[in-house]
KOLFIZA-968935 format. One record per atom (N, C-alpha, C): atom name; residue in one letter; x, y, z. Coordinates in pm, whole numbers. Example, Ala and Ser with C-alpha at 12.3 -4.5 7.8 and 13.67 -1.06 7.14 Angstrom:
2
+-------+---------+--------+--------+--------+
: atomo : residuo :      x :      y :      z :
+-------+---------+--------+--------+--------+
:     N :       A :   1319 :   -569 :    780 :
:    CA :       A :   1230 :   -450 :    780 :
:     C :       A :   1320 :   -330 :    780 :
:     N :       S :   1285 :   -225 :    708 :
:    CA :       S :   1367 :   -106 :    714 :
:     C :       S :   1290 :      3 :    787 :
+-------+---------+--------+--------+--------+
***
This chain:
151
+-------+---------+--------+--------+--------+
: atomo : residuo :      x :      y :      z :
+-------+---------+--------+--------+--------+
:     N :       M :    110 :   -129 :      7 :
:    CA :       M :      2 :     35 :     -6 :
:     C :       M :     84 :    117 :      3 :
:     N :       F :    193 :    126 :     63 :
:    CA :       F :    260 :    230 :    108 :
:     C :       F :    361 :    253 :    -24 :
:     N :       Q :    368 :    142 :    -79 :
:    CA :       Q :    477 :    143 :   -190 :
:     C :       Q :    393 :    202 :   -328 :
:     N :       R :    263 :    175 :   -329 :
:    CA :       R :    201 :    245 :   -444 :
:     C :       R :    182 :    404 :   -406 :
:     N :       I :    185 :    422 :   -285 :
:    CA :       I :    157 :    555 :   -220 :
:     C :       I :    273 :    644 :   -314 :
:     N :       I :    344 :    570 :   -243 :
:    CA :       I :    540 :    653 :   -311 :
:     C :       I :    560 :    675 :   -418 :
:     N :       D :    488 :    546 :   -507 :
:    CA :       D :    546 :    548 :   -658 :
:     C :       D :    402 :    628 :   -735 :
:     N :       S :    311 :    653 :   -660 :
:    CA :       S :    234 :    819 :   -740 :
:     C :       S :    261 :    921 :   -705 :
:     N :       I :    334 :    926 :   -585 :
:    CA :       I :    405 :   1078 :   -553 :
:     C :       I :    552 :   1104 :   -655 :
:     N :       S :    598 :    964 :   -688 :
:    CA :       S :    728 :    996 :   -730 :
:     C :       S :    697 :   1054 :   -904 :
:     N :       A :    594 :    931 :   -902 :
:    CA :       A :    510 :    955 :  -1108 :
:     C :       A :    483 :   1120 :  -1123 :
:     N :       S :    415 :   1176 :  -1010 :
:    CA :       S :    380 :   1299 :   -954 :
:     C :       S :    467 :   1415 :  -1014 :
:     N :       T :    564 :   1364 :   -905 :
:    CA :       T :    675 :   1480 :   -898 :
:     C :       T :    761 :   1456 :  -1020 :
:     N :       G :    792 :   1340 :  -1107 :
:    CA :       G :    910 :   1350 :  -1207 :
:     C :       G :    813 :   1432 :  -1337 :
:     N :       T :    717 :   1416 :  -1320 :
:    CA :       T :    608 :   1470 :  -1446 :
:     C :       T :    588 :   1618 :  -1415 :
:     N :       T :    550 :   1670 :  -1288 :
:    CA :       T :    618 :   1815 :  -1270 :
:     C :       T :    721 :   1891 :  -1289 :
:     N :       V :    810 :   1806 :  -1247 :
:    CA :       V :    969 :   1830 :  -1252 :
:     C :       V :    963 :   1855 :  -1448 :
:     N :       R :    967 :   1762 :  -1541 :
:    CA :       R :    999 :   1826 :  -1675 :
:     C :       R :    889 :   1865 :  -1727 :
:     N :       L :    768 :   1886 :  -1699 :
:    CA :       L :    722 :   1993 :  -1701 :
:     C :       L :    687 :   2158 :  -1721 :
:     N :       T :    767 :   2124 :  -1574 :
:    CA :       T :    861 :   2276 :  -1512 :
:     C :       T :    974 :   2346 :  -1619 :
:     N :       S :   1058 :   2183 :  -1631 :
:    CA :       S :   1136 :   2272 :  -1720 :
:     C :       S :   1144 :   2334 :  -1810 :
:     N :       L :   1026 :   2200 :  -1905 :
:    CA :       L :   1015 :   2257 :  -2056 :
:     C :       L :    905 :   2390 :  -2039 :
:     N :       A :    862 :   2435 :  -1956 :
:    CA :       A :    720 :   2524 :  -1975 :
:     C :       A :    819 :   2677 :  -1954 :
:     N :       A :    999 :   2645 :  -1812 :
:    CA :       A :   1092 :   2752 :  -1816 :
:     C :       A :   1144 :   2758 :  -1990 :
:     N :       G :   1195 :   2664 :  -2023 :
:    CA :       G :   1262 :   2718 :  -2177 :
:     C :       G :   1170 :   2797 :  -2250 :
:     N :       A :   1023 :   2728 :  -2300 :
:    CA :       A :    914 :   2807 :  -2349 :
:     C :       A :    951 :   2943 :  -2346 :
:     N :       V :    943 :   2978 :  -2179 :
:    CA :       V :    883 :   3105 :  -2143 :
:     C :       V :   1014 :   3206 :  -2194 :
:     N :       F :   1119 :   3120 :  -2126 :
:    CA :       F :   1264 :   3214 :  -2173 :
:     C :       F :   1251 :   3232 :  -2344 :
:     N :       A :   1218 :   3166 :  -2410 :
:    CA :       A :   1226 :   3143 :  -2570 :
:     C :       A :   1122 :   3288 :  -2612 :
:     N :       L :   1015 :   3241 :  -2557 :
:    CA :       L :    894 :   3383 :  -2579 :
:     C :       L :    954 :   3504 :  -2583 :
:     N :       F :    994 :   3489 :  -2429 :
:    CA :       F :    997 :   3646 :  -2403 :
:     C :       F :   1162 :   3713 :  -2481 :
:     N :       I :   1217 :   3653 :  -2506 :
:    CA :       I :   1326 :   3677 :  -2626 :
:     C :       I :   1310 :   3735 :  -2751 :
:     N :       T :   1178 :   3636 :  -2790 :
:    CA :       T :   1069 :   3665 :  -2885 :
:     C :       T :   1027 :   3790 :  -2867 :
:     N :       T :    998 :   3764 :  -2778 :
:    CA :       T :    827 :   3895 :  -2799 :
:     C :       T :    989 :   4038 :  -2772 :
:     N :       C :   1075 :   4023 :  -2682 :
:    CA :       C :   1156 :   4119 :  -2681 :
:     C :       C :   1183 :   4171 :  -2807 :
:     N :       F :   1237 :   4127 :  -2912 :
:    CA :       F :   1277 :   4180 :  -3060 :
:     C :       F :   1129 :   4193 :  -3125 :
:     N :       L :   1001 :   4126 :  -3109 :
:    CA :       L :    927 :   4173 :  -3193 :
:     C :       L :    846 :   4334 :  -3131 :
:     N :       C :    854 :   4361 :  -3010 :
:    CA :       C :    821 :   4461 :  -2957 :
:     C :       C :    942 :   4569 :  -2990 :
:     N :       A :   1034 :   4564 :  -2989 :
:    CA :       A :   1143 :   4652 :  -2992 :
:     C :       A :   1078 :   4694 :  -3132 :
:     N :       A :   1072 :   4609 :  -3223 :
:    CA :       A :   1077 :   4641 :  -3351 :
:     C :       A :    957 :   4703 :  -3416 :
:     N :       A :    849 :   4672 :  -3346 :
:    CA :       A :    709 :   4750 :  -3338 :
:     C :       A :    709 :   4900 :  -3308 :
:     N :       F :    797 :   4833 :  -3153 :
:    CA :       F :    798 :   5041 :  -3101 :
:     C :       F :    897 :   5131 :  -3191 :
:     N :       I :    974 :   5103 :  -3247 :
:    CA :       I :   1068 :   5143 :  -3372 :
:     C :       I :    977 :   5200 :  -3491 :
:     N :       S :    886 :   5093 :  -3514 :
:    CA :       S :    789 :   5115 :  -3679 :
:     C :       S :    723 :   5219 :  -3577 :
:     N :       V :    644 :   5240 :  -3480 :
:    CA :       V :    537 :   5303 :  -3437 :
:     C :       V :    595 :   5456 :  -3374 :
:     N :       L :    720 :   5455 :  -3334 :
:    CA :       L :    805 :   5581 :  -3310 :
:     C :       L :    804 :   5674 :  -3430 :
:     N :       E :    861 :   5608 :  -3521 :
:    CA :       E :    897 :   5680 :  -3623 :
:     C :       E :    760 :   5730 :  -3727 :
:     N :       K :    676 :   5678 :  -3773 :
:    CA :       K :    571 :   5714 :  -3778 :
:     C :       K :    413 :   5802 :  -3703 :
:     N :       Y :    419 :   5741 :  -3537 :
:    CA :       Y :    323 :   5830 :  -3484 :
:     C :       Y :    358 :   5931 :  -3390 :
:     N :       G :    466 :   5933 :  -3316 :
:    CA :       G :    519 :   5961 :  -3177 :
:     C :       G :    562 :   5847 :  -3071 :
:     N :       P :    616 :   5899 :  -2973 :
:    CA :       P :    677 :   5856 :  -2898 :
:     C :       P :    528 :   5785 :  -2785 :
:     N :       V :    441 :   5831 :  -2776 :
:    CA :       V :    310 :   5776 :  -2715 :
:     C :       V :    258 :   5725 :  -2783 :
:     N :       Q :    210 :   5751 :  -2902 :
:    CA :       Q :    147 :   5608 :  -2927 :
:     C :       Q :    212 :   5485 :  -2959 :
:     N :       A :    379 :   5481 :  -2950 :
:    CA :       A :    485 :   5369 :  -2947 :
:     C :       A :    442 :   5298 :  -2834 :
:     N :       C :    421 :   5392 :  -2753 :
:    CA :       C :    420 :   5301 :  -2591 :
:     C :       C :    311 :   5243 :  -2595 :
:     N :       L :    214 :   5319 :  -2606 :
:    CA :       L :     94 :   5225 :  -2623 :
:     C :       L :     89 :   5133 :  -2681 :
:     N :       A :    157 :   5108 :  -2825 :
:    CA :       A :    133 :   5035 :  -2865 :
:     C :       A :    190 :   4926 :  -2794 :
:     N :       G :    326 :   4912 :  -2735 :
:    CA :       G :    383 :   4850 :  -2640 :
:     C :       G :    328 :   4779 :  -2558 :
:     N :       A :    226 :   4866 :  -2501 :
:    CA :       A :    158 :   4800 :  -2399 :
:     C :       A :     44 :   4692 :  -2448 :
:     N :       G :    -11 :   4790 :  -2577 :
:    CA :       G :   -104 :   4648 :  -2603 :
:     C :       G :    -48 :   4494 :  -2664 :
:     N :       I :     59 :   4511 :  -2690 :
:    CA :       I :    126 :   4384 :  -2719 :
:     C :       I :    136 :   4329 :  -2614 :
:     N :       F :    145 :   4356 :  -2528 :
:    CA :       F :    192 :   4292 :  -2343 :
:     C :       F :    101 :   4256 :  -2305 :
:     N :       F :     -8 :   4307 :  -2326 :
:    CA :       F :   -128 :   4284 :  -2290 :
:     C :       F :   -214 :   4162 :  -2313 :
:     N :       L :   -174 :   4195 :  -2494 :
:    CA :       L :   -242 :   4034 :  -2569 :
:     C :       L :   -144 :   3897 :  -2537 :
:     N :       L :    -36 :   3956 :  -2519 :
:    CA :       L :     58 :   3820 :  -2434 :
:     C :       L :     15 :   3794 :  -2345 :
:     N :       T :    -24 :   3846 :  -2241 :
:    CA :       T :    -59 :   3825 :  -2107 :
:     C :       T :   -203 :   3750 :  -2127 :
:     N :       L :   -294 :   3849 :  -2167 :
:    CA :       L :   -401 :   3758 :  -2184 :
:     C :       L :   -380 :   3582 :  -2272 :
:     N :       A :   -323 :   3578 :  -2386 :
:    CA :       A :   -289 :   3455 :  -2380 :
:     C :       A :   -240 :   3341 :  -2315 :
:     N :       V :   -168 :   3366 :  -2206 :
:    CA :       V :    -66 :   3314 :  -2156 :
:     C :       V :   -192 :   3251 :  -2014 :
:     N :       A :   -248 :   3340 :  -1984 :
:    CA :       A :   -368 :   3369 :  -1897 :
:     C :       A :   -445 :   3202 :  -1931 :
:     N :       G :   -522 :   3248 :  -2055 :
:    CA :       G :   -600 :   3126 :  -2106 :
:     C :       G :   -561 :   2948 :  -2108 :
:     N :       T :   -408 :   3022 :  -2144 :
:    CA :       T :   -362 :   2857 :  -2159 :
:     C :       T :   -374 :   2817 :  -2013 :
:     N :       Y :   -335 :   2909 :  -1905 :
:    CA :       Y :   -299 :   2833 :  -1768 :
:     C :       Y :   -402 :   2791 :  -1737 :
:     N :       W :   -497 :   2880 :  -1787 :
:    CA :       W :   -622 :   2820 :  -1687 :
:     C :       W :   -707 :   2675 :  -1728 :
:     N :       G :   -670 :   2649 :  -1903 :
:    CA :       G :   -740 :   2565 :  -1949 :
:     C :       G :   -640 :   2438 :  -1898 :
:     N :       Y :   -544 :   2438 :  -1916 :
:    CA :       Y :   -472 :   2360 :  -1825 :
:     C :       Y :   -489 :   2291 :  -1716 :
:     N :       K :   -515 :   2434 :  -1607 :
:    CA :       K :   -590 :   2372 :  -1465 :
:     C :       K :   -662 :   2310 :  -1483 :
:     N :       R :   -800 :   2378 :  -1558 :
:    CA :       R :   -947 :   2297 :  -1543 :
:     C :       R :   -880 :   2179 :  -1591 :
:     N :       E :   -842 :   2131 :  -1676 :
:    CA :       E :   -800 :   2003 :  -1750 :
:     C :       E :   -767 :   1891 :  -1618 :
:     N :       A :   -650 :   1978 :  -1527 :
:    CA :       A :   -563 :   1897 :  -1459 :
:     C :       A :   -687 :   1855 :  -1348 :
:     N :       Q :   -749 :   1957 :  -1310 :
:    CA :       Q :   -838 :   1907 :  -1203 :
:     C :       Q :   -964 :   1869 :  -1285 :
:     N :       K :   -962 :   1782 :  -1367 :
:    CA :       K :  -1074 :   1705 :  -1425 :
:     C :       K :  -1027 :   1573 :  -1435 :
:     N :       R :   -884 :   1535 :  -1476 :
:    CA :       R :   -782 :   1424 :  -1463 :
:     C :       R :   -801 :   1387 :  -1301 :
:     N :       A :   -826 :   1439 :  -1200 :
:    CA :       A :   -805 :   1429 :  -1103 :
:     C :       A :   -902 :   1382 :  -1029 :
:     N :       K :  -1040 :   1420 :  -1037 :
:    CA :       K :  -1130 :   1409 :  -1041 :
:     C :       K :  -1141 :   1282 :  -1075 :
:     N :       I :  -1187 :   1269 :  -1196 :
:    CA :       I :  -1213 :   1112 :  -1267 :
:     C :       I :  -1122 :   1001 :  -1199 :
:     N :       A :   -991 :   1031 :  -1161 :
:    CA :       A :   -884 :    941 :  -1097 :
:     C :       A :   -970 :    905 :   -940 :
:     N :       A :  -1001 :   1040 :   -897 :
:    CA :       A :  -1061 :    962 :   -753 :
:     C :       A :  -1177 :    891 :   -730 :
:     N :       E :  -1216 :    958 :   -836 :
:    CA :       E :  -1367 :    834 :   -860 :
:     C :       E :  -1334 :    699 :   -884 :
:     N :       R :  -1228 :    688 :  -1000 :
:    CA :       R :  -1157 :    542 :  -1015 :
:     C :       R :  -1145 :    470 :   -903 :
:     N :       A :  -1040 :    543 :   -809 :
:    CA :       A :   -990 :    462 :   -691 :
:     C :       A :  -1104 :    404 :   -600 :
:     N :       A :  -1201 :    527 :   -566 :
:    CA :       A :  -1305 :    486 :   -475 :
:     C :       A :  -1413 :    383 :   -527 :
:     N :       K :  -1457 :    366 :   -636 :
:    CA :       K :  -1482 :    264 :   -695 :
:     C :       K :  -1442 :    126 :   -686 :
:     N :       S :  -1318 :    105 :   -734 :
:    CA :       S :  -1171 :      0 :   -697 :
:     C :       S :  -1200 :    -23 :   -544 :
:     N :       A :  -1188 :     87 :   -460 :
:    CA :       A :  -1170 :     31 :   -318 :
:     C :       A :  -1314 :    -54 :   -288 :
:     N :       A :  -1417 :     54 :   -317 :
:    CA :       A :  -1536 :    -48 :   -294 :
:     C :       A :  -1584 :   -210 :   -336 :
:     N :       Q :  -1557 :   -185 :   -517 :
:    CA :       Q :  -1497 :   -375 :   -523 :
:     C :       Q :  -1445 :   -448 :   -465 :
:     N :       S :  -1332 :   -401 :   -432 :
:    CA :       S :  -1230 :   -454 :   -377 :
:     C :       S :  -1290 :   -495 :   -218 :
:     N :       M :  -1372 :   -466 :   -124 :
:    CA :       M :  -1412 :   -485 :    -30 :
:     C :       M :  -1488 :   -531 :     -2 :
:     N :       L :  -1609 :   -576 :   -112 :
:    CA :       L :  -1716 :   -654 :   -136 :
:     C :       L :  -1647 :   -792 :   -193 :
:     N :       T :  -1593 :   -797 :   -250 :
:    CA :       T :  -1462 :   -910 :   -323 :
:     C :       T :  -1396 :  -1024 :   -205 :
:     N :       D :  -1399 :   -914 :    -66 :
:    CA :       D :  -1251 :   -983 :      1 :
:     C :       D :  -1318 :  -1103 :     87 :
:     N :       P :  -1268 :  -1215 :     62 :
:    CA :       P :  -1280 :  -1337 :    148 :
:     C :       P :  -1351 :  -1366 :    298 :
:     N :       M :  -1279 :  -1269 :    365 :
:    CA :       M :  -1304 :  -1274 :    533 :
:     C :       M :  -1476 :  -1172 :    528 :
:     N :       L :  -1437 :  -1091 :    452 :
:    CA :       L :  -1586 :  -1009 :    448 :
:     C :       L :  -1704 :  -1120 :    383 :
:     N :       L :  -1711 :  -1173 :    327 :
:    CA :       L :  -1779 :  -1306 :    265 :
:     C :       L :  -1840 :  -1368 :    369 :
:     N :       A :  -1711 :  -1435 :    446 :
:    CA :       A :  -1750 :  -1542 :    534 :
:     C :       A :  -1802 :  -1475 :    661 :
:     N :       T :  -1752 :  -1379 :    700 :
:    CA :       T :  -1852 :  -1296 :    815 :
:     C :       T :  -1948 :  -1295 :    761 :
:     N :       G :  -1998 :  -1232 :    642 :
:    CA :       G :  -2138 :  -1211 :    630 :
:     C :       G :  -2230 :  -1361 :    620 :
:     N :       L :  -2132 :  -1464 :    557 :
:    CA :       L :  -2244 :  -1613 :    597 :
:     C :       L :  -2237 :  -1651 :    740 :
:     N :       Q :  -2140 :  -1592 :    815 :
:    CA :       Q :  -2163 :  -1654 :    931 :
:     C :       Q :  -2279 :  -1562 :   1042 :
:     N :       I :  -2301 :  -1447 :    985 :
:    CA :       I :  -2388 :  -1365 :   1017 :
:     C :       I :  -2536 :  -1399 :    990 :
:     N :       V :  -2546 :  -1453 :    850 :
:    CA :       V :  -2627 :  -1503 :    794 :
:     C :       V :  -2720 :  -1669 :    881 :
:     N :       R :  -2600 :  -1746 :    912 :
:    CA :       R :  -2625 :  -1864 :    977 :
:     C :       R :  -2671 :  -1848 :   1147 :
:     N :       A :  -2628 :  -1723 :   1186 :
:    CA :       A :  -2663 :  -1689 :   1322 :
:     C :       A :  -2818 :  -1643 :   1350 :
:     N :       I :  -2831 :  -1519 :   1272 :
:    CA :       I :  -2963 :  -1465 :   1271 :
:     C :       I :  -3048 :  -1542 :   1172 :
:     N :       G :  -3046 :  -1634 :   1092 :
:    CA :       G :  -3121 :  -1674 :   1035 :
:     C :       G :  -3185 :  -1621 :    866 :
:     N :       V :  -3183 :  -1644 :    741 :
:    CA :       V :  -3229 :  -1608 :    658 :
:     C :       V :  -3404 :  -1528 :    660 :
:     N :       K :  -3472 :  -1575 :    756 :
:    CA :       K :  -3632 :  -1469 :    724 :
:     C :       K :  -3596 :  -1358 :    864 :
:     N :       R :  -3501 :  -1354 :    921 :
:    CA :       R :  -3482 :  -1239 :    999 :
:     C :       R :  -3419 :  -1155 :    910 :
:     N :       L :  -3312 :  -1185 :    835 :
:    CA :       L :  -3248 :  -1081 :    793 :
:     C :       L :  -3293 :  -1040 :    686 :
:     N :       L :  -3439 :  -1086 :    626 :
:    CA :       L :  -3418 :  -1027 :    472 :
:     C :       L :  -3520 :   -880 :    521 :
:     N :       P :  -3564 :   -828 :    597 :
:    CA :       P :  -3630 :   -704 :    641 :
:     C :       P :  -3503 :   -637 :    603 :
:     N :       I :  -3402 :   -638 :    727 :
:    CA :       I :  -3284 :   -582 :    738 :
:     C :       I :  -3194 :   -539 :    593 :
:     N :       L :  -3209 :   -612 :    541 :
:    CA :       L :  -3157 :   -625 :    406 :
:     C :       L :  -3226 :   -547 :    318 :
:     N :       A :  -3323 :   -529 :    298 :
:    CA :       A :  -3438 :   -466 :    240 :
:     C :       A :  -3436 :   -316 :    299 :
:     N :       I :  -3396 :   -305 :    434 :
:    CA :       I :  -3391 :   -162 :    504 :
:     C :       I :  -3232 :   -137 :    415 :
:     N :       G :  -3174 :   -141 :    436 :
:    CA :       G :  -3050 :   -141 :    352 :
:     C :       G :  -3024 :   -125 :    253 :
:     N :       G :  -3085 :   -189 :    164 :
:    CA :       G :  -3067 :   -159 :     54 :
:     C :       G :  -3135 :    -45 :      7 :
:     N :       V :  -3248 :      9 :     27 :
:    CA :       V :  -3326 :    139 :     20 :
:     C :       V :  -3203 :    237 :    132 :
:     N :       A :  -3184 :    263 :    214 :
:    CA :       A :  -3072 :    320 :    258 :
:     C :       A :  -2956 :    349 :    182 :
:     N :       L :  -2881 :    220 :    121 :
:    CA :       L :  -2770 :    239 :     -9 :
:     C :       L :  -2823 :    376 :   -146 :
:     N :       G :  -2949 :    265 :   -174 :
:    CA :       G :  -3023 :    387 :   -283 :
:     C :       G :  -3056 :    554 :   -246 :
:     N :       I :  -3073 :    566 :   -133 :
:    CA :       I :  -3063 :    681 :   -103 :
:     C :       I :  -2934 :    779 :    -95 :
:     N :       M :  -2816 :    701 :    -25 :
:    CA :       M :  -2705 :    750 :    -52 :
:     C :       M :  -2635 :    782 :   -177 :
:     N :       A :  -2674 :    655 :   -253 :
:    CA :       A :  -2648 :    693 :   -409 :
:     C :       A :  -2712 :    815 :   -482 :
:     N :       S :  -2854 :    824 :   -469 :
:    CA :       S :  -2906 :    979 :   -507 :
:     C :       S :  -2835 :   1041 :   -468 :
:     N :       R :  -2797 :   1078 :   -367 :
:    CA :       R :  -2725 :   1213 :   -327 :
:     C :       R :  -2555 :   1228 :   -336 :
:     N :       A :  -2554 :   1139 :   -390 :
:    CA :       A :  -2400 :   1155 :   -460 :
:     C :       A :  -2390 :   1210 :   -561 :
:     N :       G :  -2525 :   1228 :   -656 :
:    CA :       G :  -2495 :   1324 :   -753 :
:     C :       G :  -2475 :   1207 :   -887 :
:     N :       P :  -2497 :   1266 :  -1019 :
:    CA :       P :  -2442 :   1193 :  -1116 :
:     C :       P :  -2272 :   1248 :  -1118 :
:     N :       S :  -2223 :   1093 :  -1188 :
:    CA :       S :  -2091 :   1034 :  -1199 :
:     C :       S :  -2110 :   1048 :  -1325 :
:     N :       D :  -2152 :   1097 :  -1380 :
:    CA :       D :  -2108 :   1121 :  -1560 :
:     C :       D :  -2052 :   1197 :  -1601 :
:     N :       G :  -2042 :   1366 :  -1477 :
:    CA :       G :  -1904 :   1459 :  -1542 :
:     C :       G :  -2036 :   1601 :  -1523 :
:     N :       T :  -2134 :   1592 :  -1531 :
:    CA :       T :  -2238 :   1653 :  -1578 :
:     C :       T :  -2265 :   1770 :  -1456 :
:     N :       S :  -2243 :   1715 :  -1358 :
:    CA :       S :  -2156 :   1815 :  -1199 :
:     C :       S :  -2182 :   1935 :  -1246 :
:     N :       A :  -2231 :   2046 :  -1160 :
:    CA :       A :  -2193 :   2212 :  -1190 :
:     C :       A :  -2012 :   2195 :  -1107 :
:     N :       E :  -1920 :   2266 :  -1171 :
:    CA :       E :  -1820 :   2301 :  -1095 :
:     C :       E :  -1793 :   2378 :  -1003 :
:     N :       P :  -1714 :   2425 :   -935 :
:    CA :       P :  -1744 :   2566 :   -859 :
:     C :       P :  -1650 :   2665 :   -943 :
:     N :       A :  -1667 :   2779 :   -919 :
:    CA :       A :  -1640 :   2899 :   -956 :
:     C :       A :  -1491 :   2933 :   -923 :
:     N :       E :  -1448 :   2981 :  -1002 :
:    CA :       E :  -1272 :   3014 :  -1006 :
:     C :       E :  -1290 :   3175 :   -993 :
+-------+---------+--------+--------+--------+
***
Protein backbone atom coordinates (compact mmCIF):
# COMPACT_ATOMS: atom_id res chain seq x y z
CA UNK A 1 0.00 0.00 0.00
CA UNK A 2 2.73 2.45 0.96
CA UNK A 3 4.74 1.48 -2.10
CA UNK A 4 1.81 2.44 -4.34
CA UNK A 5 1.54 5.83 -2.60
CA UNK A 6 5.28 6.43 -2.94
CA UNK A 7 5.21 5.41 -6.63
CA UNK A 8 2.29 7.77 -7.25
CA UNK A 9 4.07 10.68 -5.58
CA UNK A 10 7.29 9.89 -7.44
CA UNK A 11 5.53 9.75 -10.80
CA UNK A 12 3.65 13.00 -10.24
CA UNK A 13 6.81 14.75 -9.01
CA UNK A 14 8.80 13.58 -12.04
CA UNK A 15 6.07 14.76 -14.38
CA UNK A 16 5.86 18.11 -12.62
CA UNK A 17 9.63 18.67 -12.83
CA UNK A 18 9.71 17.81 -16.55
CA UNK A 19 6.74 20.06 -17.33
CA UNK A 20 8.22 22.90 -15.30
CA UNK A 21 11.59 22.72 -17.04
CA UNK A 22 9.93 22.60 -20.47
CA UNK A 23 7.72 25.53 -19.54
CA UNK A 24 10.71 27.53 -18.28
CA UNK A 25 12.58 26.97 -21.56
CA UNK A 26 9.53 27.93 -23.60
CA UNK A 27 8.94 31.03 -21.50
CA UNK A 28 12.55 32.14 -21.92
CA UNK A 29 12.42 31.69 -25.71
CA UNK A 30 9.07 33.46 -25.85
CA UNK A 31 10.48 36.31 -23.78
CA UNK A 32 13.41 36.85 -26.16
CA UNK A 33 11.14 36.64 -29.21
CA UNK A 34 8.69 39.07 -27.66
CA UNK A 35 11.46 41.52 -26.82
CA UNK A 36 12.62 41.67 -30.43
CA UNK A 37 9.08 41.91 -31.79
CA UNK A 38 8.25 44.67 -29.35
CA UNK A 39 11.43 46.56 -30.21
CA UNK A 40 10.60 46.34 -33.92
CA UNK A 41 7.00 47.42 -33.36
CA UNK A 42 8.11 50.23 -31.04
CA UNK A 43 10.61 51.63 -33.56
CA UNK A 44 8.11 51.34 -36.39
CA UNK A 45 5.34 53.14 -34.48
CA UNK A 46 7.83 55.69 -33.06
CA UNK A 47 8.96 56.74 -36.53
CA UNK A 48 5.42 56.95 -37.88
CA UNK A 49 3.30 58.33 -34.97
CA UNK A 50 5.51 59.41 -32.08
CA UNK A 51 6.62 58.26 -28.61
CA UNK A 52 3.24 58.18 -26.82
CA UNK A 53 1.59 56.03 -29.46
CA UNK A 54 4.65 53.77 -29.56
CA UNK A 55 4.41 53.19 -25.80
CA UNK A 56 0.68 52.46 -26.05
CA UNK A 57 1.31 49.98 -28.86
CA UNK A 58 3.92 48.21 -26.71
CA UNK A 59 1.51 48.05 -23.80
CA UNK A 60 -1.14 46.57 -26.08
CA UNK A 61 1.22 43.86 -27.29
CA UNK A 62 2.11 42.86 -23.72
CA UNK A 63 -1.55 42.91 -22.71
CA UNK A 64 -2.46 40.49 -25.51
CA UNK A 65 0.45 38.25 -24.56
CA UNK A 66 -0.71 38.23 -20.95
CA UNK A 67 -4.25 37.26 -21.99
CA UNK A 68 -2.95 34.39 -24.12
CA UNK A 69 -0.77 32.99 -21.32
CA UNK A 70 -3.54 33.34 -18.72
CA UNK A 71 -6.02 31.54 -20.99
CA UNK A 72 -3.61 28.69 -21.59
CA UNK A 73 -2.90 28.34 -17.87
CA UNK A 74 -6.60 28.40 -17.00
CA UNK A 75 -7.39 25.70 -19.58
CA UNK A 76 -4.58 23.47 -18.35
CA UNK A 77 -5.69 23.89 -14.75
CA UNK A 78 -9.29 22.89 -15.54
CA UNK A 79 -8.10 19.83 -17.47
CA UNK A 80 -5.87 18.76 -14.57
CA UNK A 81 -8.77 19.14 -12.13
CA UNK A 82 -11.00 17.00 -14.34
CA UNK A 83 -8.34 14.30 -14.59
CA UNK A 84 -7.86 14.33 -10.80
CA UNK A 85 -11.61 14.06 -10.23
CA UNK A 86 -11.91 11.10 -12.62
CA UNK A 87 -8.94 9.37 -10.96
CA UNK A 88 -10.46 9.87 -7.50
CA UNK A 89 -13.79 8.41 -8.66
CA UNK A 90 -12.05 5.39 -10.15
CA UNK A 91 -10.06 4.85 -6.97
CA UNK A 92 -13.22 5.02 -4.85
CA UNK A 93 -15.00 2.50 -7.11
CA UNK A 94 -12.09 0.06 -7.04
CA UNK A 95 -11.83 0.32 -3.25
CA UNK A 96 -15.53 -0.45 -2.86
CA UNK A 97 -15.35 -3.38 -5.31
CA UNK A 98 -12.28 -4.87 -3.64
CA UNK A 99 -14.01 -4.68 -0.25
CA UNK A 100 -17.00 -6.65 -1.55
CA UNK A 101 -14.78 -9.38 -2.99
CA UNK A 102 -12.76 -9.80 0.19
CA UNK A 103 -13.02 -13.47 1.35
CA UNK A 104 -12.97 -12.51 5.03
CA UNK A 105 -15.89 -10.14 4.53
CA UNK A 106 -17.86 -12.81 2.68
CA UNK A 107 -17.12 -15.42 5.37
CA UNK A 108 -18.23 -12.99 8.08
CA UNK A 109 -21.42 -12.25 6.15
CA UNK A 110 -22.19 -15.97 5.84
CA UNK A 111 -21.65 -16.46 9.56
CA UNK A 112 -24.02 -13.58 10.32
CA UNK A 113 -26.67 -15.09 8.01
CA UNK A 114 -26.32 -18.46 9.73
CA UNK A 115 -26.51 -16.91 13.21
CA UNK A 116 -29.50 -14.63 12.58
CA UNK A 117 -31.36 -16.69 10.00
CA UNK A 118 -32.55 -15.83 6.51
CA UNK A 119 -36.14 -15.00 7.55
CA UNK A 120 -35.01 -12.39 10.07
CA UNK A 121 -32.31 -11.00 7.80
CA UNK A 122 -34.51 -10.18 4.77
CA UNK A 123 -36.15 -7.07 6.33
CA UNK A 124 -32.75 -5.80 7.46
CA UNK A 125 -31.34 -6.27 3.95
CA UNK A 126 -34.35 -4.46 2.44
CA UNK A 127 -33.82 -1.46 4.73
CA UNK A 128 -30.10 -1.52 3.92
CA UNK A 129 -30.89 -1.54 0.19
CA UNK A 130 -33.17 1.48 0.56
CA UNK A 131 -30.48 3.29 2.57
CA UNK A 132 -27.88 2.46 -0.07
CA UNK A 133 -30.18 3.79 -2.81
CA UNK A 134 -30.69 7.05 -0.91
CA UNK A 135 -26.94 7.45 -0.39
CA UNK A 136 -26.30 6.78 -4.08
CA UNK A 137 -28.89 9.36 -5.15
CA UNK A 138 -27.37 11.99 -2.85
CA UNK A 139 -23.92 11.40 -4.33
CA UNK A 140 -25.18 13.00 -7.55
CA UNK A 141 -24.49 12.13 -11.17
CA UNK A 142 -21.13 10.52 -11.79
CA UNK A 143 -21.02 11.19 -15.54
CA UNK A 144 -19.28 14.55 -15.20
CA UNK A 145 -22.40 16.70 -15.67
CA UNK A 146 -22.23 18.18 -12.20
CA UNK A 147 -21.64 21.89 -11.80
CA UNK A 148 -18.05 22.90 -11.13
CA UNK A 149 -17.15 25.55 -8.56
CA UNK A 150 -16.40 29.02 -9.88
CA UNK A 151 -12.79 30.15 -9.74
